[in-house]
Structures are given as structure tokens and as C-alpha cells.
N, CA, C and O atoms as a GROMACS GRO file, in nm:
protein
  308
    1MET      N    1  13.109  12.928  16.013
    1MET     CA    2  13.016  12.903  15.928
    1MET      C    3  13.052  12.872  15.825
    1MET      O    4  13.031  12.758  15.783
    2TYR      N    5  13.124  12.973  15.745
    2TYR     CA    6  13.161  12.954  15.622
    2TYR      C    7  13.284  12.845  15.570
    2TYR      O    8  13.294  12.792  15.460
    3SER      N    9  13.350  12.835  15.658
    3SER     CA   10  13.463  12.791  15.625
    3SER      C   11  13.372  12.612  15.669
    3SER      O   12  13.387  12.511  15.600
    4ARG      N   13  13.305  12.619  15.766
    4ARG     CA   14  13.223  12.464  15.747
    4ARG      C   15  13.164  12.458  15.626
    4ARG      O   16  13.180  12.349  15.571
    5ILE      N   17  13.082  12.564  15.547
    5ILE     CA   18  13.037  12.450  15.419
    5ILE      C   19  13.119  12.447  15.293
    5ILE      O   20  13.080  12.390  15.191
    6ARG      N   21  13.261  12.527  15.306
    6ARG     CA   22  13.342  12.424  15.263
    6ARG      C   23  13.415  12.368  15.285
    6ARG      O   24  13.494  12.358  15.191
    7ASP      N   25  13.440  12.321  15.361
    7ASP     CA   26  13.495  12.216  15.455
    7ASP      C   27  13.420  12.075  15.434
    7ASP      O   28  13.483  11.970  15.425
    8LEU      N   29  13.300  12.082  15.428
    8LEU     CA   30  13.188  11.937  15.404
    8LEU      C   31  13.205  11.938  15.239
    8LEU      O   32  13.224  11.826  15.191
    9ARG      N   33  13.201  12.044  15.151
    9ARG     CA   34  13.209  12.062  15.016
    9ARG      C   35  13.352  11.935  14.999
    9ARG      O   36  13.344  11.814  14.974
   10GLU      N   37  13.430  11.990  15.016
   10GLU     CA   38  13.544  11.921  15.020
   10GLU      C   39  13.588  11.797  15.046
   10GLU      O   40  13.656  11.723  14.975
   11ASP      N   41  13.548  11.782  15.145
   11ASP     CA   42  13.551  11.658  15.225
   11ASP      C   43  13.496  11.557  15.106
   11ASP      O   44  13.551  11.462  15.051
   12ARG      N   45  13.367  11.614  15.087
   12ARG     CA   46  13.301  11.493  14.988
   12ARG      C   47  13.351  11.522  14.814
   12ARG      O   48  13.286  11.497  14.713
   13ASP      N   49  13.458  11.571  14.822
   13ASP     CA   50  13.530  11.619  14.648
   13ASP      C   51  13.454  11.690  14.575
   13ASP      O   52  13.494  11.695  14.458
   14LEU      N   53  13.318  11.775  14.605
   14LEU     CA   54  13.252  11.806  14.555
   14LEU      C   55  13.317  11.936  14.487
   14LEU      O   56  13.409  11.992  14.547
   15SER      N   57  13.267  11.989  14.354
   15SER     CA   58  13.291  12.152  14.330
   15SER      C   59  13.173  12.193  14.360
   15SER      O   60  13.064  12.143  14.384
   16GLN      N   61  13.252  12.363  14.345
   16GLN     CA   62  13.120  12.475  14.389
   16GLN      C   63  13.021  12.476  14.302
   16GLN      O   64  12.909  12.511  14.339
   17LYS      N   65  13.042  12.441  14.183
   17LYS     CA   66  12.971  12.389  14.018
   17LYS      C   67  12.872  12.288  14.086
   17LYS      O   68  12.761  12.327  14.049
   18ASN      N   69  12.854  12.170  14.170
   18ASN     CA   70  12.794  12.084  14.222
   18ASN      C   71  12.680  12.127  14.319
   18ASN      O   72  12.561  12.099  14.306
   19LEU      N   73  12.739  12.202  14.418
   19LEU     CA   74  12.659  12.243  14.461
   19LEU      C   75  12.573  12.358  14.458
   19LEU      O   76  12.491  12.380  14.547
   20ALA      N   77  12.589  12.428  14.361
   20ALA     CA   78  12.518  12.529  14.349
   20ALA      C   79  12.402  12.525  14.241
   20ALA      O   80  12.313  12.604  14.212
   21GLY      N   81  12.454  12.353  14.173
   21GLY     CA   82  12.324  12.306  14.072
   21GLY      C   83  12.205  12.236  14.176
   21GLY      O   84  12.084  12.221  14.157
   22LEU      N   85  12.290  12.199  14.292
   22LEU     CA   86  12.185  12.135  14.420
   22LEU      C   87  12.094  12.257  14.447
   22LEU      O   88  11.976  12.248  14.481
   23LEU      N   89  12.160  12.370  14.430
   23LEU     CA   90  12.043  12.484  14.523
   23LEU      C   91  11.983  12.563  14.444
   23LEU      O   92  11.880  12.623  14.475
   24ASN      N   93  12.032  12.572  14.350
   24ASN     CA   94  11.979  12.643  14.213
   24ASN      C   95  11.993  12.788  14.222
   24ASN      O   96  11.909  12.876  14.238
   25VAL      N   97  12.143  12.793  14.204
   25VAL     CA   98  12.192  12.930  14.206
   25VAL      C   99  12.309  12.895  14.132
   25VAL      O  100  12.330  12.775  14.113
   26SER      N  101  12.401  12.994  14.081
   26SER     CA  102  12.513  13.013  14.019
   26SER      C  103  12.637  12.998  14.093
   26SER      O  104  12.643  13.029  14.212
   27GLN      N  105  12.750  12.945  14.019
   27GLN     CA  106  12.834  12.904  14.103
   27GLN      C  107  12.896  13.011  14.209
   27GLN      O  108  12.932  12.997  14.326
   28THR      N  109  12.895  13.134  14.116
   28THR     CA  110  12.947  13.278  14.200
   28THR      C  111  12.844  13.300  14.311
   28THR      O  112  12.891  13.339  14.418
   29THR      N  113  12.689  13.282  14.305
   29THR     CA  114  12.646  13.275  14.423
   29THR      C  115  12.716  13.161  14.501
   29THR      O  116  12.807  13.200  14.575
   30TYR      N  117  12.699  13.068  14.499
   30TYR     CA  118  12.767  12.969  14.586
   30TYR      C  119  12.895  12.979  14.667
   30TYR      O  120  12.922  12.936  14.779
   31SER      N  121  12.974  13.054  14.569
   31SER     CA  122  13.140  13.088  14.579
   31SER      C  123  13.109  13.193  14.702
   31SER      O  124  13.160  13.180  14.814
   32ARG      N  125  13.003  13.317  14.662
   32ARG     CA  126  13.010  13.399  14.820
   32ARG      C  127  12.967  13.360  14.895
   32ARG      O  128  13.028  13.396  14.996
   33TYR      N  129  12.852  13.272  14.930
   33TYR     CA  130  12.794  13.225  15.014
   33TYR      C  131  12.957  13.188  15.133
   33TYR      O  132  12.997  13.240  15.238
   34GLU      N  133  13.008  13.078  15.047
   34GLU     CA  134  13.127  13.020  15.156
   34GLU      C  135  13.226  13.101  15.172
   34GLU      O  136  13.312  13.055  15.248
   35THR      N  137  13.264  13.280  15.102
   35THR     CA  138  13.359  13.352  15.172
   35THR      C  139  13.287  13.418  15.229
   35THR      O  140  13.330  13.533  15.230
   36GLY      N  141  13.165  13.405  15.299
   36GLY     CA  142  13.075  13.523  15.342
   36GLY      C  143  13.034  13.650  15.309
   36GLY      O  144  12.994  13.728  15.396
   37ALA      N  145  13.038  13.685  15.174
   37ALA     CA  146  13.017  13.783  15.089
   37ALA      C  147  12.887  13.826  15.086
   37ALA      O  148  12.848  13.943  15.079
   38LEU      N  149  12.811  13.710  15.090
   38LEU     CA  150  12.630  13.660  15.103
   38LEU      C  151  12.645  13.569  15.210
   38LEU      O  152  12.727  13.481  15.236
   39ASP      N  153  12.527  13.624  15.275
   39ASP     CA  154  12.476  13.552  15.379
   39ASP      C  155  12.392  13.448  15.306
   39ASP      O  156  12.330  13.477  15.203
   40LEU      N  157  12.392  13.306  15.369
   40LEU     CA  158  12.297  13.176  15.364
   40LEU      C  159  12.168  13.202  15.387
   40LEU      O  160  12.124  13.203  15.502
   41PRO      N  161  12.066  13.234  15.246
   41PRO     CA  162  11.922  13.205  15.309
   41PRO      C  163  11.893  13.068  15.387
   41PRO      O  164  11.959  12.965  15.378
   42SER      N  165  11.753  13.098  15.481
   42SER     CA  166  11.718  13.018  15.550
   42SER      C  167  11.729  12.870  15.432
   42SER      O  168  11.813  12.781  15.451
   43GLN      N  169  11.659  12.868  15.348
   43GLN     CA  170  11.644  12.753  15.298
   43GLN      C  171  11.724  12.714  15.249
   43GLN      O  172  11.708  12.593  15.229
   44VAL      N  173  11.855  12.770  15.197
   44VAL     CA  174  11.972  12.727  15.165
   44VAL      C  175  12.062  12.691  15.296
   44VAL      O  176  12.183  12.682  15.272
   45LEU      N  177  12.031  12.674  15.397
   45LEU     CA  178  12.094  12.637  15.517
   45LEU      C  179  12.045  12.488  15.525
   45LEU      O  180  12.119  12.390  15.513
   46ILE      N  181  11.933  12.485  15.542
   46ILE     CA  182  11.833  12.370  15.580
   46ILE      C  183  11.874  12.265  15.511
   46ILE      O  184  11.896  12.152  15.554
   47THR      N  185  11.888  12.328  15.342
   47THR     CA  186  11.902  12.203  15.224
   47THR      C  187  12.048  12.134  15.245
   47THR      O  188  12.073  12.014  15.226
   48LEU      N  189  12.141  12.235  15.289
   48LEU     CA  190  12.260  12.143  15.329
   48LEU      C  191  12.279  12.135  15.421
   48LEU      O  192  12.400  12.155  15.428
   49ALA      N  193  12.237  12.113  15.529
   49ALA     CA  194  12.241  12.048  15.631
   49ALA      C  195  12.156  11.918  15.568
   49ALA      O  196  12.218  11.813  15.587
   50VAL      N  197  12.067  11.905  15.518
   50VAL     CA  198  11.980  11.798  15.484
   50VAL      C  199  12.079  11.664  15.403
   50VAL      O  200  12.092  11.542  15.418
   51TYR      N  201  12.141  11.778  15.304
   51TYR     CA  202  12.220  11.712  15.196
   51TYR      C  203  12.362  11.657  15.272
   51TYR      O  204  12.413  11.547  15.251
   52TYR      N  205  12.406  11.749  15.358
   52TYR     CA  206  12.505  11.674  15.409
   52TYR      C  207  12.487  11.583  15.548
   52TYR      O  208  12.589  11.563  15.614
   53HIS      N  209  12.369  11.530  15.591
   53HIS     CA  210  12.321  11.482  15.672
   53HIS      C  211  12.423  11.513  15.814
   53HIS      O  212  12.499  11.437  15.873
   54THR      N  213  12.389  11.656  15.838
   54THR     CA  214  12.390  11.737  15.930
   54THR      C  215  12.325  11.803  16.037
   54THR      O  216  12.215  11.750  16.051
   55SER      N  217  12.341  11.886  16.112
   55SER     CA  218  12.256  12.003  16.156
   55SER      C  219  12.287  12.122  16.116
   55SER      O  220  12.404  12.141  16.083
   56VAL      N  221  12.180  12.247  16.107
   56VAL     CA  222  12.206  12.388  16.066
   56VAL      C  223  12.277  12.397  16.191
   56VAL      O  224  12.381  12.454  16.160
   57ASP      N  225  12.279  12.375  16.303
   57ASP     CA  226  12.379  12.398  16.422
   57ASP      C  227  12.553  12.378  16.418
   57ASP      O  228  12.656  12.436  16.453
   58TYR      N  229  12.516  12.278  16.361
   58TYR     CA  230  12.711  12.208  16.289
   58TYR      C  231  12.709  12.363  16.194
   58TYR      O  232  12.785  12.456  16.220
   59ILE      N  233  12.628  12.365  16.105
   59ILE     CA  234  12.688  12.462  15.960
   59ILE      C  235  12.731  12.576  16.055
   59ILE      O  236  12.845  12.622  16.051
   60LEU      N  237  12.648  12.615  16.128
   60LEU     CA  238  12.655  12.732  16.201
   60LEU      C  239  12.763  12.738  16.274
   60LEU      O  240  12.814  12.848  16.252
   61GLY      N  241  12.822  12.680  16.345
   61GLY     CA  242  12.945  12.670  16.404
   61GLY      C  243  12.860  12.696  16.599
   61GLY      O  244  12.922  12.745  16.694
   62LEU      N  245  12.734  12.654  16.600
   62LEU     CA  246  12.668  12.603  16.748
   62LEU      C  247  12.710  12.499  16.809
   62LEU      O  248  12.689  12.504  16.930
   63THR      N  249  12.776  12.379  16.760
   63THR     CA  250  12.770  12.267  16.824
   63THR      C  251  12.927  12.212  16.726
   63THR      O  252  12.948  12.240  16.608
   64ASP      N  253  12.986  12.158  16.784
   64ASP     CA  254  13.093  12.038  16.659
   64ASP      C  255  13.066  11.933  16.644
   64ASP      O  256  13.145  11.853  16.594
   65LYS      N  257  12.936  11.898  16.684
   65LYS     CA  258  12.895  11.758  16.718
   65LYS      C  259  12.792  11.734  16.550
   65LYS      O  260  12.678  11.772  16.522
   66LEU      N  261  12.903  11.649  16.463
   66LEU     CA  262  12.820  11.628  16.332
   66LEU      C  263  12.732  11.561  16.275
   66LEU      O  264  12.710  11.559  16.154
   67GLU      N  265  12.647  11.472  16.402
   67GLU     CA  266  12.540  11.399  16.359
   67GLU      C  267  12.435  11.480  16.378
   67GLU      O  268  12.429  11.569  16.463
   68PRO      N  269  12.311  11.435  16.264
   68PRO     CA  270  12.224  11.512  16.268
   68PRO      C  271  12.095  11.548  16.387
   68PRO      O  272  12.117  11.486  16.491
   69TYR      N  273  12.008  11.605  16.391
   69TYR     CA  274  11.907  11.573  16.560
   69TYR      C  275  11.801  11.484  16.450
   69TYR      O  276  11.754  11.488  16.336
   70PRO      N  277  11.802  11.403  16.578
   70PRO     CA  278  11.653  11.317  16.537
   70PRO      C  279  11.541  11.415  16.463
   70PRO      O  280  11.533  11.531  16.504
   71ARG      N  281  11.454  11.369  16.356
   71ARG     CA  282  11.375  11.437  16.301
   71ARG      C  283  11.266  11.399  16.326
   71ARG      O  284  11.240  11.279  16.323
   72ARG      N  285  11.182  11.486  16.355
   72ARG     CA  286  11.025  11.477  16.447
   72ARG      C  287  10.928  11.460  16.303
   72ARG      O  288  10.907  11.536  16.208
   73PRO      N  289  10.869  11.287  16.347
   73PRO     CA  290  10.749  11.289  16.262
   73PRO      C  291  10.631  11.397  16.171
   73PRO      O  292  10.560  11.478  16.229
   74LYS      N  293  10.631  11.382  16.068
   74LYS     CA  294  10.517  11.489  16.028
   74LYS      C  295  10.399  11.449  16.108
   74LYS      O  296  10.380  11.346  16.173
   75LEU      N  297  10.346  11.523  16.095
   75LEU     CA  298  10.155  11.582  16.126
   75LEU      C  299  10.097  11.519  16.077
   75LEU      O  300  10.192  11.527  15.999
   76ARG      N  301   9.988  11.416  16.008
   76ARG     CA  302   9.879  11.421  15.962
   76ARG      C  303   9.792  11.508  15.984
   76ARG      O  304   9.758  11.555  16.092
   77SER      N  305   9.731  11.549  15.810
   77SER     CA  306   9.596  11.635  15.870
   77SER      C  307   9.481  11.557  15.871
   77SER      O  308   9.374  11.604  15.912
   0.00000   0.00000   0.00000
């Protein structure tokens, strides 16, 4: 998982500081996500999947399919 978030970031020529800003965390915290020193909170995982247009399963290494799942429509209340 950790190499996937690093690879996704590097493939888009983004810095750790860029992603840290997106996630509202410090660059040090983001670096710890990439090295596996700190587990990704579920909301961070979801935010990264949406940002990279992929699935949480891809980031977690459960699939090699980069494409995101179709989103289900929001229910109206």
C-alpha cells in the first residue's frame, strides 16, 4: 500500500508537501504515511482514492486495476 501512494504521487510529479496540503497534515505526517510508519486513516485513504481517480482497493493492493469503481448516486432525503 505504501509504495502505491508514493508511486501515484511520483507519477504525477507531486511533492509530499503538495499532498500534505491536500490532506491538511504536515509533510512529516504524509512522509510517515508513505513509509508505513503511520497507518492511513480511512478518510485519508478515501481522499487519496478520489484525488487519484482510483479505488481504495487499488491503493490497499487488493486489486491491480487502477480504474475507480462506478460511484453510486446519492440518495435524496
